[in-house]
N, C-alpha and C positions, 0 to 999 in steps of 0.2 A: 250713329257712327261710333260713338264712344262705347256703347254696349257691345257692338260687334267686335271692337278691338279687345275688350275685356274677355269676351268668350273665347276669342282666338288665343289670347295669352294663357288662359286656364287650360285650354285643350292642348297647347304645346307643352306645358309643364307636365301634364298627366302623361303625354306620349313619351317624354323623356324619362319620367320616373317609373313607368310601367315595367320595362325590361329589368331595371335594377332591382325593384322590389320582387319581381317574379323569381329571381335567383334564390331568394330566401323564403318567400311566402308560399310559393307554389311548387316546392321541391317534392318529388315523389317520396312517399313514406319509406321506400326501400333505399333511398340515397341519403347517406349521412352528410351533415353539413361539414364544411372544411374545418380542420382542427384549429384551435386558437393558438397553439404553440407546437413546436416540433417535439417529437419524442426523443429521449436520450439515446445515445449510441450504446450498443450492447457490450462491445469489447474495448479494452483499454491497453495502450502501450505507454509505459512511463520510463523515465530515467531517474532512478532514486539517487539522491544526493544527501549526505548527512554525516553523522558522527556516531560512533559506538562507544560504549563504556563496558569493558570486560574485566573480569578478574578470575583467577583460578588458584587453587592451593590443595595440598594434601597434608596429611598429619602423620607424625611418628608417635606411636603409642607404646608405652612400656608396661610390662607385667600383664599383657593381654588387653585386648580392646574393651573387655567387660569390667575390669577391676583397676586398671592403672590410669595414669594421667596422660593426656595427649598434648603435644606442642606442635606448632606449625613447622613442618619440615621444609616447605618451600611455598612461596607466594608470588604470583605474577599478575601484573596489571597491563592493560592495553587500551588506549584511547585512539582508535584509528579513524582516518577519513574514509567514508564509505561512498562507493559509486557503483552503479550497475543497472542493466536493463531488467524490465519485468513486464510480463504480458498477462492480462486477465482475460480468460475466455469464458463467456457466458454460456452456461449449460441449460438455461431456461429458468424463468422466474428469478428467484433471489440467489440461486446457486451459481458459483463461478469456480474455476480452477485457475490458479496463479502460478506461473513458471518464471523463475528469475535467476540471476547470477549477481551476487554481491562481492565486490572486491574491497577488502579492508587494507589500508596502507598506514602503518604507524610504527611506533617504538614500543616494544614490550620490555617492561622493567621487572626484574626478578630478584627476589631475596631468598637465599637458602642458607642452611647451616652446614658448614663443611666438617663438623665434628668438634670444632673449638670456638668458632665465632660465626656470626651472620655475615654473609657475603652478598653484595649487591652487584648486579650486572644488567646491562641493557643492550638491545640489538634492534635494528630496523628489520621489519618483516612485512611480507605481503600474505594475506589470508584470503583464499578463494572459497566462496560458499555458493554452490548451486542450491536452489530452494524450490520446494513444491508445497503449495498451500491450498487448502479449501477455503474459499472466501464467500461469506454471506453478505449481500447488499440489500438490506430491508428497504421498503418504500418503493416508490414509482420511479422508473427511469426518466420520466418527464420532469423530475425535480432538478433544479439547478445545483442543489447540494445533496450529495448521496453519501451516507455513511457505510462503513464496511467493518467486518470482524473476520479475522483469519486464524486458522489453526493448521499447523503443518510441521515440516521438518526441513533440515538443511544438512549438507555434507561439508565438513571443513577439510580443506586441502592446504596444509601449511608448509613451512620451509622443510626441505629434505623429504618432501612428499609424505609428511606425517598426516595421518587421517584422524577425523573425529566426526561425531554426529550430534546434532542438537534438535530438540523440539522447539517449536515456535508458536507464540500466542500474541496476537496484536489487534489493534483497532486503528482505524483511520477514517479519512473523509476526503471526498473529491468535490471541488468547487467548479462551477460553470460546466456541469455535466451535459447540458443540452446542446452545447456548442462542440465544434470539432476539436478545440483545444481547451485544456483546463489545468488545474493545479491540485496536487494531492499532498496530504500530510499523514504520516503514519508513525505509530509507536509500536515497537515489536520487542517482546521479551524472549530471550533464548536461554536454554539450559541443556547441558549434556556433557560429553567428554571429548577430549582431543589428546591424542597420543597416550591414552590411558588415564588422564587426569581430568578431574571435574572442572568445568568452566561455565560461567554464567554471564549474561550481558543484557544491555538495553540498546536498541537502535532507535535513533531519532532521525526521521527522514522527511525530506520535502522533495517533490518531484513535478516537473512539467509533464503533462499528459496529452496523448493524442487519442481521440475517441473515434471508433469506426464500427 
């Protein structure tokens, strides 16, 4: 009787284990096993938040630019709070195009020479910057952490509709890329002109991200 019960127990265990093992052991060669993890989302929407460090200046040169001495005619600095949306569209593989709008709000401080002495002034301004970048994201989209490098340009729209243009070069990283929501960090260098004067700056950005 004991032998019969033992055989019945073994037969029951094999009957229950058979279908489960068949899902993996007897799969058709044409059917791939289920993935161990989800693939990353290809496109990203983010809201950039951060701070910028800008300065600009031009020079007065005497006796010609090639033989005389130059002194600073005017100098301006701006440390604005930055906020704005940005969307990365994947073009296939590591290539992406990034479209955004950055709004900088801060106080510009200017020092200029009125002919007899240096004069300092400051004013609250808002600087609008539509941007367009080409972004490379090396590595696999299935990684939780994905780096990126960007090169592109921006258009400055300042007070009184004064215009300027800058080139952009930056690097960043996204965390939790395999999930629907993530966090990004970017450093972006900019350089160009605004209202006919040279300007350069650094943007430090952190952003909540939505992957789709």
